FITORRO-865417 format. One record per residue (C-alpha): residue number from 1; residue in three letters; chain; x, y, z. Coordinates in steps of 0.2 Angstrom, whole numbers, plus 5000, padded with zeros to 4 digits. Example, Ala and Ser with C-alpha at 12.3 -4.5 7.8 and 13.67 -1.06 7.14 Angstrom:
REM FITORRO-865417
num->1	residuo->ALA	cadena->A	x->5062	y->4978	z->5039
num->2	residuo->SER	cadena->A	x->5068	y->4995	z->5036
//
This chain:
REM FITORRO-865417
num->1	residuo->MET	cadena->A	x->4974	y->4973	z->4731
num->2	residuo->LYS	cadena->A	x->4970	y->4956	z->4737
num->3	residuo->TRP	cadena->A	x->4988	y->4951	z->4743
num->4	residuo->VAL	cadena->A	x->4987	y->4967	z->4753
num->5	residuo->LEU	cadena->A	x->4971	y->4960	z->4761
num->6	residuo->ARG	cadena->A	x->4976	y->4943	z->4762
num->7	residuo->VAL	cadena->A	x->4992	y->4951	z->4771
num->8	residuo->LEU	cadena->A	x->4981	y->4962	z->4784
num->9	residuo->GLY	cadena->A	x->4971	y->4945	z->4787
num->10	residuo->VAL	cadena->A	x->4985	y->4935	z->4792
num->11	residuo->LEU	cadena->A	x->4991	y->4951	z->4803
num->12	residuo->VAL	cadena->A	x->4975	y->4953	z->4812
num->13	residuo->ALA	cadena->A	x->4975	y->4934	z->4814
num->14	residuo->LEU	cadena->A	x->4991	y->4934	z->4821
num->15	residuo->LEU	cadena->A	x->4986	y->4946	z->4832
num->16	residuo->VAL	cadena->A	x->4969	y->4938	z->4839
num->17	residuo->ILE	cadena->A	x->4980	y->4921	z->4841
num->18	residuo->ALA	cadena->A	x->4994	y->4932	z->4851
num->19	residuo->PHE	cadena->A	x->4980	y->4941	z->4862
num->20	residuo->LEU	cadena->A	x->4972	y->4924	z->4866
num->21	residuo->PHE	cadena->A	x->4987	y->4916	z->4869
num->22	residuo->PHE	cadena->A	x->4997	y->4930	z->4879
num->23	residuo->ARG	cadena->A	x->4983	y->4939	z->4889
num->24	residuo->THR	cadena->A	x->4981	y->4935	z->4908
num->25	residuo->PRO	cadena->A	x->4965	y->4931	z->4912
num->26	residuo->ASP	cadena->A	x->4955	y->4938	z->4929
num->27	residuo->THR	cadena->A	x->4956	y->4927	z->4944
num->28	residuo->ASP	cadena->A	x->4942	y->4919	z->4953
num->29	residuo->THR	cadena->A	x->4936	y->4931	z->4966
num->30	residuo->ALA	cadena->A	x->4930	y->4914	z->4977
num->31	residuo->GLU	cadena->A	x->4946	y->4907	z->4976
num->32	residuo->MET	cadena->A	x->4955	y->4921	z->4980
num->33	residuo->ARG	cadena->A	x->4944	y->4924	z->4996
num->34	residuo->ALA	cadena->A	x->4947	y->4905	z->4999
num->35	residuo->LYS	cadena->A	x->4966	y->4907	z->4998
num->36	residuo->TYR	cadena->A	x->4968	y->4924	z->5004
num->37	residuo->GLY	cadena->A	x->4954	y->4929	z->5015
num->38	residuo->GLY	cadena->A	x->4952	y->4916	z->5028
num->39	residuo->GLU	cadena->A	x->4953	y->4918	z->5045
num->40	residuo->PRO	cadena->A	x->4956	y->4929	z->5055
num->41	residuo->SER	cadena->A	x->4948	y->4940	z->5039
num->42	residuo->GLN	cadena->A	x->4933	y->4950	z->5039
num->43	residuo->PHE	cadena->A	x->4923	y->4956	z->5025
num->44	residuo->VAL	cadena->A	x->4915	y->4973	z->5032
num->45	residuo->GLU	cadena->A	x->4901	y->4983	z->5022
num->46	residuo->LEU	cadena->A	x->4905	y->5001	z->5021
num->47	residuo->PRO	cadena->A	x->4892	y->5015	z->5020
num->48	residuo->ASN	cadena->A	x->4900	y->5019	z->5002
num->49	residuo->GLY	cadena->A	x->4896	y->5003	z->4995
num->50	residuo->LEU	cadena->A	x->4914	y->4998	z->4998
num->51	residuo->THR	cadena->A	x->4915	y->4980	z->5006
num->52	residuo->ALA	cadena->A	x->4932	y->4981	z->5015
num->53	residuo->HIS	cadena->A	x->4944	y->4966	z->5017
num->54	residuo->LEU	cadena->A	x->4950	y->4969	z->5034
num->55	residuo->ARG	cadena->A	x->4959	y->4959	z->5049
num->56	residuo->ASP	cadena->A	x->4957	y->4966	z->5065
num->57	residuo->GLU	cadena->A	x->4968	y->4957	z->5078
num->58	residuo->GLY	cadena->A	x->4976	y->4958	z->5095
num->59	residuo->ALA	cadena->A	x->4971	y->4966	z->5114
num->60	residuo->ARG	cadena->A	x->4955	y->4973	z->5114
num->61	residuo->ASP	cadena->A	x->4961	y->4984	z->5128
num->62	residuo->GLY	cadena->A	x->4978	y->4989	z->5119
num->63	residuo->MET	cadena->A	x->4980	y->5005	z->5108
num->64	residuo->PRO	cadena->A	x->4973	y->5003	z->5091
num->65	residuo->ILE	cadena->A	x->4985	y->5004	z->5077
num->66	residuo->ILE	cadena->A	x->4978	y->5005	z->5059
num->67	residuo->LEU	cadena->A	x->4991	y->5002	z->5047
num->68	residuo->LEU	cadena->A	x->4990	y->5005	z->5026
num->69	residuo->HIS	cadena->A	x->4998	y->4997	z->5015
num->70	residuo->GLY	cadena->A	x->5007	y->5003	z->4997
num->71	residuo->SER	cadena->A	x->5001	y->5003	z->4980
num->72	residuo->ASN	cadena->A	x->4998	y->4987	z->4972
num->73	residuo->ALA	cadena->A	x->5000	y->4978	z->4989
num->74	residuo->ASP	cadena->A	x->4988	y->4973	z->5001
num->75	residuo->LEU	cadena->A	x->4986	y->4970	z->5020
num->76	residuo->HIS	cadena->A	x->4998	y->4954	z->5022
num->77	residuo->THR	cadena->A	x->5013	y->4964	z->5020
num->78	residuo->TRP	cadena->A	x->5010	y->4969	z->5038
num->79	residuo->GLU	cadena->A	x->5010	y->4952	z->5044
num->80	residuo->PRO	cadena->A	x->5028	y->4953	z->5052
num->81	residuo->TRP	cadena->A	x->5023	y->4967	z->5062
num->82	residuo->VAL	cadena->A	x->5007	y->4960	z->5067
num->83	residuo->GLU	cadena->A	x->5015	y->4945	z->5074
num->84	residuo->GLU	cadena->A	x->5025	y->4955	z->5087
num->85	residuo->LEU	cadena->A	x->5012	y->4970	z->5091
num->86	residuo->LYS	cadena->A	x->4995	y->4960	z->5094
num->87	residuo->ALA	cadena->A	x->5000	y->4954	z->5112
num->88	residuo->ASP	cadena->A	x->5001	y->4971	z->5116
num->89	residuo->TYR	cadena->A	x->4990	y->4983	z->5103
num->90	residuo->ARG	cadena->A	x->4975	y->4982	z->5094
num->91	residuo->VAL	cadena->A	x->4982	y->4979	z->5077
num->92	residuo->ILE	cadena->A	x->4969	y->4985	z->5061
num->93	residuo->ARG	cadena->A	x->4975	y->4982	z->5042
num->94	residuo->TYR	cadena->A	x->4963	y->4983	z->5028
num->95	residuo->ASP	cadena->A	x->4965	y->4981	z->5008
num->96	residuo->GLN	cadena->A	x->4962	y->4999	z->5003
num->97	residuo->ARG	cadena->A	x->4949	y->5002	z->4987
num->98	residuo->GLY	cadena->A	x->4956	y->4996	z->4971
num->99	residuo->HIS	cadena->A	x->4968	y->4982	z->4980
num->100	residuo->GLY	cadena->A	x->4967	y->4965	z->4986
num->101	residuo->LEU	cadena->A	x->4951	y->4957	z->4992
num->102	residuo->THR	cadena->A	x->4943	y->4974	z->4994
num->103	residuo->GLY	cadena->A	x->4944	y->4975	z->4976
num->104	residuo->ALA	cadena->A	x->4938	y->4990	z->4964
num->105	residuo->ALA	cadena->A	x->4926	y->5004	z->4974
num->106	residuo->PRO	cadena->A	x->4910	y->5006	z->4967
num->107	residuo->ASP	cadena->A	x->4911	y->5025	z->4964
num->108	residuo->GLU	cadena->A	x->4928	y->5023	z->4954
num->109	residuo->ASP	cadena->A	x->4935	y->5038	z->4965
num->110	residuo->TYR	cadena->A	x->4954	y->5035	z->4968
num->111	residuo->THR	cadena->A	x->4957	y->5052	z->4974
num->112	residuo->LEU	cadena->A	x->4967	y->5056	z->4990
num->113	residuo->ALA	cadena->A	x->4950	y->5062	z->4999
num->114	residuo->SER	cadena->A	x->4941	y->5046	z->4995
num->115	residuo->PHE	cadena->A	x->4955	y->5035	z->5003
num->116	residuo->THR	cadena->A	x->4956	y->5046	z->5018
num->117	residuo->LYS	cadena->A	x->4938	y->5044	z->5021
num->118	residuo->ASP	cadena->A	x->4938	y->5025	z->5020
num->119	residuo->ILE	cadena->A	x->4951	y->5026	z->5037
num->120	residuo->ASP	cadena->A	x->4936	y->5034	z->5046
num->121	residuo->LEU	cadena->A	x->4923	y->5022	z->5038
num->122	residuo->VAL	cadena->A	x->4933	y->5008	z->5044
num->123	residuo->ALA	cadena->A	x->4938	y->5015	z->5060
num->124	residuo->ASP	cadena->A	x->4920	y->5019	z->5064
num->125	residuo->ALA	cadena->A	x->4913	y->5001	z->5059
num->126	residuo->LEU	cadena->A	x->4925	y->4994	z->5072
num->127	residuo->GLY	cadena->A	x->4920	y->5007	z->5086
num->128	residuo->VAL	cadena->A	x->4940	y->5014	z->5086
num->129	residuo->GLU	cadena->A	x->4938	y->5032	z->5092
num->130	residuo->GLU	cadena->A	x->4957	y->5036	z->5094
num->131	residuo->PHE	cadena->A	x->4971	y->5028	z->5085
num->132	residuo->ILE	cadena->A	x->4988	y->5026	z->5080
num->133	residuo->LEU	cadena->A	x->4989	y->5027	z->5059
num->134	residuo->GLY	cadena->A	x->5004	y->5021	z->5049
num->135	residuo->GLY	cadena->A	x->5007	y->5018	z->5032
num->136	residuo->ASN	cadena->A	x->5019	y->5012	z->5019
num->137	residuo->SER	cadena->A	x->5023	y->5020	z->5003
num->138	residuo->MET	cadena->A	x->5006	y->5025	z->4996
num->139	residuo->GLY	cadena->A	x->4999	y->5021	z->5013
num->140	residuo->GLY	cadena->A	x->5011	y->5032	z->5020
num->141	residuo->TRP	cadena->A	x->5005	y->5048	z->5010
num->142	residuo->ILE	cadena->A	x->4987	y->5044	z->5013
num->143	residuo->SER	cadena->A	x->4992	y->5042	z->5032
num->144	residuo->ALA	cadena->A	x->4998	y->5059	z->5030
num->145	residuo->GLY	cadena->A	x->4984	y->5066	z->5022
num->146	residuo->TYR	cadena->A	x->4972	y->5059	z->5035
num->147	residuo->ALA	cadena->A	x->4982	y->5068	z->5048
num->148	residuo->LEU	cadena->A	x->4982	y->5084	z->5040
num->149	residuo->GLU	cadena->A	x->4960	y->5084	z->5041
num->150	residuo->HIS	cadena->A	x->4959	y->5073	z->5056
num->151	residuo->SER	cadena->A	x->4974	y->5075	z->5067
num->152	residuo->ASP	cadena->A	x->4960	y->5074	z->5084
num->153	residuo->ARG	cadena->A	x->4956	y->5057	z->5081
num->154	residuo->LEU	cadena->A	x->4977	y->5050	z->5080
num->155	residuo->ALA	cadena->A	x->4988	y->5047	z->5095
num->156	residuo->GLY	cadena->A	x->5001	y->5046	z->5083
num->157	residuo->LEU	cadena->A	x->5008	y->5044	z->5065
num->158	residuo->ILE	cadena->A	x->5020	y->5033	z->5057
num->159	residuo->LEU	cadena->A	x->5028	y->5033	z->5039
num->160	residuo->VAL	cadena->A	x->5036	y->5021	z->5031
num->161	residuo->ASP	cadena->A	x->5044	y->5027	z->5015
num->162	residuo->ALA	cadena->A	x->5029	y->5036	z->5012
num->163	residuo->SER	cadena->A	x->5026	y->5046	z->4996
num->164	residuo->GLY	cadena->A	x->5021	y->5064	z->4994
num->165	residuo->ALA	cadena->A	x->5036	y->5074	z->4997
num->166	residuo->PRO	cadena->A	x->5042	y->5085	z->4983
num->167	residuo->ILE	cadena->A	x->5057	y->5074	z->4979
num->168	residuo->GLN	cadena->A	x->5062	y->5067	z->4963
num->169	residuo->ARG	cadena->A	x->5070	y->5049	z->4961
num->170	residuo->ASP	cadena->A	x->5086	y->5047	z->4953
num->171	residuo->GLY	cadena->A	x->5083	y->5036	z->4939
num->172	residuo->PRO	cadena->A	x->5067	y->5026	z->4932
num->173	residuo->PRO	cadena->A	x->5056	y->5018	z->4944
num->174	residuo->PRO	cadena->A	x->5053	y->4999	z->4944
num->175	residuo->LEU	cadena->A	x->5045	y->4990	z->4929
num->176	residuo->GLY	cadena->A	x->5027	y->4989	z->4937
num->177	residuo->PHE	cadena->A	x->5028	y->5006	z->4941
num->178	residuo->ARG	cadena->A	x->5034	y->5012	z->4923
num->179	residuo->ILE	cadena->A	x->5020	y->5003	z->4916
num->180	residuo->ALA	cadena->A	x->5007	y->5008	z->4926
num->181	residuo->GLN	cadena->A	x->5011	y->5028	z->4924
num->182	residuo->THR	cadena->A	x->5014	y->5027	z->4904
num->183	residuo->PRO	cadena->A	x->4995	y->5028	z->4897
num->184	residuo->VAL	cadena->A	x->4997	y->5017	z->4882
num->185	residuo->LEU	cadena->A	x->5006	y->5004	z->4891
num->186	residuo->ARG	cadena->A	x->4994	y->5003	z->4907
num->187	residuo->ASP	cadena->A	x->4980	y->5001	z->4894
num->188	residuo->VAL	cadena->A	x->4989	y->4985	z->4887
num->189	residuo->ALA	cadena->A	x->4993	y->4979	z->4903
num->190	residuo->ARG	cadena->A	x->4974	y->4979	z->4908
num->191	residuo->HIS	cadena->A	x->4974	y->4962	z->4896
num->192	residuo->PHE	cadena->A	x->4994	y->4957	z->4898
num->193	residuo->MET	cadena->A	x->5000	y->4956	z->4915
num->194	residuo->PRO	cadena->A	x->5014	y->4941	z->4916
num->195	residuo->ARG	cadena->A	x->5019	y->4935	z->4932
num->196	residuo->SER	cadena->A	x->5036	y->4940	z->4927
num->197	residuo->ILE	cadena->A	x->5032	y->4960	z->4929
num->198	residuo->PHE	cadena->A	x->5028	y->4958	z->4947
num->199	residuo->GLU	cadena->A	x->5043	y->4948	z->4952
num->200	residuo->ARG	cadena->A	x->5055	y->4960	z->4942
num->201	residuo->SER	cadena->A	x->5044	y->4974	z->4950
num->202	residuo->LEU	cadena->A	x->5046	y->4968	z->4969
num->203	residuo->SER	cadena->A	x->5063	y->4963	z->4967
num->204	residuo->GLN	cadena->A	x->5069	y->4982	z->4961
num->205	residuo->SER	cadena->A	x->5059	y->4989	z->4975
num->206	residuo->VAL	cadena->A	x->5067	y->4980	z->4990
num->207	residuo->SER	cadena->A	x->5086	y->4978	z->4993
num->208	residuo->ASN	cadena->A	x->5083	y->4961	z->5006
num->209	residuo->GLN	cadena->A	x->5079	y->4950	z->4991
num->210	residuo->GLU	cadena->A	x->5074	y->4935	z->5003
num->211	residuo->ILE	cadena->A	x->5058	y->4941	z->5006
num->212	residuo->VAL	cadena->A	x->5055	y->4940	z->4985
num->213	residuo->THR	cadena->A	x->5047	y->4921	z->4988
num->214	residuo->ASP	cadena->A	x->5037	y->4914	z->4974
num->215	residuo->ALA	cadena->A	x->5022	y->4913	z->4987
num->216	residuo->GLU	cadena->A	x->5024	y->4933	z->4988
num->217	residuo->ILE	cadena->A	x->5025	y->4935	z->4969
num->218	residuo->ASP	cadena->A	x->5011	y->4925	z->4968
num->219	residuo->ARG	cadena->A	x->5000	y->4935	z->4981
num->220	residuo->TYR	cadena->A	x->5004	y->4951	z->4970
num->221	residuo->TRP	cadena->A	x->5002	y->4943	z->4954
num->222	residuo->GLU	cadena->A	x->4985	y->4936	z->4957
num->223	residuo->LEU	cadena->A	x->4975	y->4949	z->4967
num->224	residuo->ALA	cadena->A	x->4981	y->4962	z->4955
num->225	residuo->ARG	cadena->A	x->4971	y->4951	z->4944
num->226	residuo->LEU	cadena->A	x->4954	y->4951	z->4954
num->227	residuo->PRO	cadena->A	x->4939	y->4957	z->4943
num->228	residuo->GLY	cadena->A	x->4939	y->4975	z->4943
num->229	residuo->ASN	cadena->A	x->4957	y->4977	z->4951
num->230	residuo->ARG	cadena->A	x->4966	y->4979	z->4934
num->231	residuo->ARG	cadena->A	x->4955	y->4994	z->4928
num->232	residuo->ALA	cadena->A	x->4956	y->5002	z->4947
num->233	residuo->THR	cadena->A	x->4974	y->5001	z->4945
num->234	residuo->MET	cadena->A	x->4975	y->5012	z->4929
num->235	residuo->GLN	cadena->A	x->4962	y->5023	z->4936
num->236	residuo->ARG	cadena->A	x->4972	y->5026	z->4950
num->237	residuo->PHE	cadena->A	x->4987	y->5029	z->4941
num->238	residuo->ALA	cadena->A	x->4978	y->5040	z->4930
num->239	residuo->THR	cadena->A	x->4972	y->5050	z->4946
num->240	residuo->PRO	cadena->A	x->4984	y->5065	z->4948
num->241	residuo->ARG	cadena->A	x->4993	y->5063	z->4964
num->242	residuo->VAL	cadena->A	x->4994	y->5076	z->4978
num->243	residuo->VAL	cadena->A	x->5010	y->5083	z->4984
num->244	residuo->TYR	cadena->A	x->5013	y->5090	z->5000
num->245	residuo->SER	cadena->A	x->5020	y->5107	z->5004
num->246	residuo->GLU	cadena->A	x->5032	y->5112	z->5017
num->247	residuo->ASP	cadena->A	x->5016	y->5122	z->5026
num->248	residuo->GLN	cadena->A	x->5008	y->5108	z->5026
num->249	residuo->ILE	cadena->A	x->5020	y->5096	z->5036
num->250	residuo->GLU	cadena->A	x->5026	y->5109	z->5046
num->251	residuo->ALA	cadena->A	x->5008	y->5111	z->5052
num->252	residuo->LEU	cadena->A	x->5005	y->5094	z->5059
num->253	residuo->GLU	cadena->A	x->5008	y->5093	z->5077
num->254	residuo->VAL	cadena->A	x->5005	y->5073	z->5078
num->255	residuo->PRO	cadena->A	x->5018	y->5064	z->5086
num->256	residuo->THR	cadena->A	x->5026	y->5055	z->5071
num->257	residuo->LEU	cadena->A	x->5039	y->5041	z->5069
num->258	residuo->VAL	cadena->A	x->5047	y->5043	z->5051
num->259	residuo->MET	cadena->A	x->5056	y->5025	z->5046
num->260	residuo->TRP	cadena->A	x->5066	y->5024	z->5030
num->261	residuo->GLY	cadena->A	x->5076	y->5011	z->5020
num->262	residuo->GLU	cadena->A	x->5092	y->5019	z->5014
num->263	residuo->GLU	cadena->A	x->5092	y->5009	z->4998
num->264	residuo->ASP	cadena->A	x->5075	y->5013	z->4992
num->265	residuo->ALA	cadena->A	x->5074	y->5015	z->4975
num->266	residuo->LEU	cadena->A	x->5057	y->5019	z->4972
num->267	residuo->ILE	cadena->A	x->5056	y->5033	z->4985
num->268	residuo->PRO	cadena->A	x->5074	y->5040	z->4989
num->269	residuo->LEU	cadena->A	x->5080	y->5043	z->5006
num->270	residuo->ALA	cadena->A	x->5079	y->5061	z->5005
num->271	residuo->ALA	cadena->A	x->5060	y->5061	z->5005
num->272	residuo->GLY	cadena->A	x->5064	y->5054	z->5022
num->273	residuo->GLU	cadena->A	x->5074	y->5066	z->5027
num->274	residuo->TRP	cadena->A	x->5062	y->5080	z->5020
num->275	residuo->TYR	cadena->A	x->5047	y->5074	z->5029
num->276	residuo->ALA	cadena->A	x->5060	y->5072	z->5046
num->277	residuo->GLU	cadena->A	x->5065	y->5092	z->5043
num->278	residuo->HIS	cadena->A	x->5046	y->5099	z->5042
num->279	residuo->LEU	cadena->A	x->5038	y->5087	z->5053
num->280	residuo->PRO	cadena->A	x->5038	y->5096	z->5069
num->281	residuo->ASN	cadena->A	x->5037	y->5082	z->5082
num->282	residuo->ASN	cadena->A	x->5045	y->5068	z->5073
num->283	residuo->THR	cadena->A	x->5059	y->5053	z->5077
num->284	residuo->PHE	cadena->A	x->5068	y->5048	z->5061
num->285	residuo->VAL	cadena->A	x->5075	y->5031	z->5058
num->286	residuo->ALA	cadena->A	x->5085	y->5026	z->5043
num->287	residuo->TYR	cadena->A	x->5090	y->5009	z->5040
num->288	residuo->PRO	cadena->A	x->5106	y->5003	z->5029
num->289	residuo->GLY	cadena->A	x->5106	y->4992	z->5017
num->290	residuo->ILE	cadena->A	x->5084	y->4991	z->5016
num->291	residuo->GLY	cadena->A	x->5074	y->4996	z->5003
num->292	residuo->HIS	cadena->A	x->5056	y->5001	z->5000
num->293	residuo->ILE	cadena->A	x->5047	y->4988	z->5012
num->294	residuo->PRO	cadena->A	x->5056	y->4989	z->5030
num->295	residuo->GLN	cadena->A	x->5042	y->4981	z->5039
num->296	residuo->GLN	cadena->A	x->5045	y->4966	z->5029
num->297	residuo->GLU	cadena->A	x->5065	y->4967	z->5024
num->298	residuo->HIS	cadena->A	x->5070	y->4973	z->5041
num->299	residuo->ALA	cadena->A	x->5055	y->4966	z->5052
num->300	residuo->ALA	cadena->A	x->5063	y->4964	z->5068
num->301	residuo->GLN	cadena->A	x->5074	y->4980	z->5070
num->302	residuo->SER	cadena->A	x->5059	y->4990	z->5064
num->303	residuo->VAL	cadena->A	x->5044	y->4983	z->5074
num->304	residuo->ASP	cadena->A	x->5057	y->4984	z->5089
num->305	residuo->ASP	cadena->A	x->5059	y->5003	z->5084
num->306	residuo->LEU	cadena->A	x->5040	y->5006	z->5083
num->307	residuo->ARG	cadena->A	x->5038	y->4998	z->5099
num->308	residuo->GLN	cadena->A	x->5051	y->5009	z->5109
num->309	residuo->TRP	cadena->A	x->5042	y->5024	z->5100
num->310	residuo->ILE	cadena->A	x->5024	y->5019	z->5106
num->311	residuo->GLU	cadena->A	x->5031	y->5016	z->5123
num->312	residuo->GLN	cadena->A	x->5039	y->5035	z->5124
num->313	residuo->LEU	cadena->A	x->5023	y->5041	z->5117
num->314	residuo->MET	cadena->A	x->5012	y->5032	z->5129
num->315	residuo->PRO	cadena->A	x->5021	y->5029	z->5145
num->316	residuo->ALA	cadena->A	x->5016	y->5016	z->5157
num->317	residuo->GLU	cadena->A	x->5003	y->5019	z->5170
num->318	residuo->PRO	cadena->A	x->5013	y->5015	z->5188
num->319	residuo->ASP	cadena->A	x->5006	y->5002	z->5198
num->320	residuo->ALA	cadena->A	x->4993	y->5006	z->5211
//
């Protein structure tokens, strides 16, 4: 009996040592704000208790464009588009609840309704009435959900490799998403979150590997470990995800631009084709050789396509 207790004691000690050695601690909020929240960032207190990290840039007299990032990403994913759009448009982007420097939601609510309500609160806080709304991946799913309830505020809708279609992918998702979707593994991931998981997951999500830089990987990894964000991620993945029906999407009259990377390994091209088939007023653009994040992987062409679409949406007024 004594030898059994000794063995158990050794195993427990080894587990404790492994936990202390391999666990990845939280990052420091102040350090992360200094690194990723400098000018032109703002931290805006919303009525629901959320402190939204946002950037509001560009022409104040231009059409506002609100951009929503995808799952486990942050507002920086839109940087290439913002640089090209801000001369003519007012471009607003923010870290969504449970992400980036916004951090965990005080109410711990990660349902579609909570995400869409945040859009209204951000727009109201910035004095924006009508706007174009766009999103990538999860952000596209949220954008479509908002359009279903608040089309009166939208001048247009942009879906970039959006989730929400009733289409199944072929093969498993990237590593990071597999972990987050598996109950036991996502509990472990609250303590063990090595940088290599983020590197591999990002690399598997995109086709253009040039965007998989050390700086990009570090940002994903560091912001995911902001205090509260890991727990928020696990809660979000445990929350049932709404899948849209044909009837819902066919009822969306908002002019919509659907953009898709043909090599998207996370949300297949068939999902984009489904949106294009059922949206009554849409323009569909597919990019050969591009993966899940066209706004970064194929920035110049995708933003040019966006500009052309907006110009058709809102023709310039003739000179007096």
